[in-house]
C-alpha positions as a LaTeX table, in Angstrom:
\begin{tabular}{lrrr}
\hline
Residue & $x$ (\AA) & $y$ (\AA) & $z$ (\AA) \\
\hline
Met1 & $-26.82$ & $-62.74$ & 155.86 \\
Met2 & $-26.03$ & $-62.72$ & 152.20 \\
Lys3 & $-24.68$ & $-59.52$ & 150.83 \\
Leu4 & $-24.72$ & $-58.68$ & 147.14 \\
Leu5 & $-22.95$ & $-56.15$ & 145.02 \\
Leu6 & $-24.44$ & $-55.72$ & 141.56 \\
Thr7 & $-22.29$ & $-54.34$ & 138.80 \\
Asp8 & $-22.66$ & $-53.75$ & 135.20 \\
Ser9 & $-20.15$ & $-56.01$ & 133.52 \\
Gly10 & $-17.56$ & $-56.16$ & 136.13 \\
Ile11 & $-15.18$ & $-54.13$ & 138.10 \\
Lys12 & $-14.65$ & $-50.72$ & 136.18 \\
Asn13 & $-12.17$ & $-49.02$ & 138.67 \\
Ala14 & $-10.30$ & $-49.27$ & 141.97 \\
Ser15 & $-13.08$ & $-47.67$ & 143.88 \\
Ile16 & $-15.69$ & $-50.28$ & 142.87 \\
Gln17 & $-13.11$ & $-53.02$ & 143.72 \\
Gly18 & $-12.35$ & $-51.40$ & 147.17 \\
Ala19 & $-16.11$ & $-51.38$ & 147.70 \\
Leu20 & $-16.34$ & $-54.88$ & 146.83 \\
Val21 & $-13.45$ & $-55.80$ & 149.36 \\
Asp22 & $-15.23$ & $-53.68$ & 151.95 \\
Leu23 & $-18.57$ & $-55.50$ & 151.39 \\
Leu24 & $-17.01$ & $-58.85$ & 151.67 \\
Gly25 & $-15.11$ & $-58.06$ & 154.82 \\
Lys26 & $-12.34$ & $-60.28$ & 153.70 \\
Pro27 & $-10.01$ & $-60.87$ & 150.65 \\
Ile28 & $-11.42$ & $-61.78$ & 147.28 \\
Ala29 & $-9.21$ & $-64.82$ & 147.42 \\
Glu30 & $-11.28$ & $-66.02$ & 150.51 \\
Ser31 & $-14.67$ & $-65.40$ & 149.04 \\
Ser32 & $-17.08$ & $-67.07$ & 146.52 \\
Ala33 & $-18.79$ & $-65.32$ & 143.52 \\
Leu34 & $-21.84$ & $-66.01$ & 141.37 \\
Cys35 & $-21.67$ & $-64.64$ & 137.73 \\
Ile36 & $-24.95$ & $-64.04$ & 136.09 \\
Pro37 & $-23.98$ & $-63.30$ & 132.41 \\
Thr38 & $-27.57$ & $-63.72$ & 130.74 \\
Ala39 & $-28.17$ & $-60.08$ & 131.02 \\
Gly40 & $-25.48$ & $-59.55$ & 128.42 \\
Tyr41 & $-27.90$ & $-60.85$ & 125.79 \\
Gly42 & $-30.37$ & $-58.06$ & 126.07 \\
Gly43 & $-28.71$ & $-55.10$ & 124.63 \\
Pro44 & $-28.96$ & $-54.24$ & 120.92 \\
Gly45 & $-25.35$ & $-54.69$ & 120.21 \\
Ala46 & $-25.13$ & $-57.74$ & 122.27 \\
Asp47 & $-23.31$ & $-61.09$ & 121.06 \\
Pro48 & $-22.70$ & $-64.43$ & 122.58 \\
Gly49 & $-18.92$ & $-63.38$ & 122.75 \\
Gly50 & $-19.68$ & $-60.81$ & 125.63 \\
Pro51 & $-20.91$ & $-63.29$ & 128.15 \\
Trp52 & $-18.26$ & $-65.82$ & 127.26 \\
Arg53 & $-15.38$ & $-63.24$ & 127.75 \\
Phe54 & $-17.01$ & $-62.14$ & 131.09 \\
Ile55 & $-17.28$ & $-65.68$ & 132.47 \\
Ser56 & $-13.75$ & $-66.75$ & 131.08 \\
Gly57 & $-12.01$ & $-63.81$ & 132.60 \\
Arg58 & $-11.01$ & $-62.37$ & 129.27 \\
Ser59 & $-13.32$ & $-59.30$ & 129.54 \\
Ala60 & $-11.64$ & $-55.84$ & 129.63 \\
Leu61 & $-13.64$ & $-55.47$ & 132.97 \\
Pro62 & $-12.68$ & $-58.09$ & 135.18 \\
Met63 & $-15.04$ & $-60.03$ & 137.43 \\
Thr64 & $-14.56$ & $-63.80$ & 137.38 \\
Gly65 & $-10.78$ & $-63.14$ & 136.97 \\
Leu66 & $-10.27$ & $-61.46$ & 140.21 \\
Gly67 & $-8.90$ & $-64.34$ & 142.04 \\
Trp68 & $-12.16$ & $-65.81$ & 143.77 \\
Lys69 & $-11.96$ & $-68.92$ & 145.91 \\
Ser70 & $-14.71$ & $-70.17$ & 143.69 \\
Val71 & $-17.01$ & $-68.60$ & 140.95 \\
Gly72 & $-20.54$ & $-69.98$ & 140.12 \\
Val73 & $-22.41$ & $-69.35$ & 136.92 \\
Leu74 & $-26.13$ & $-68.92$ & 136.74 \\
\hline
\end{tabular}
């Protein structure tokens, strides 16, 4: 069974990170993630730098930089 946690631009607080770890049932370091940054292009103030920061782990709201075993990009 595949479980999904959809967030808006990453992990915003400890509560969401805790929910993610609970959903995974194991540490983030033992889990894989799929990053889908294309939604970042849809907003009126969007720029290509936003998805790049998200993918590269340089976003103020981390997702790819959480220490995953592997991260894919769609």
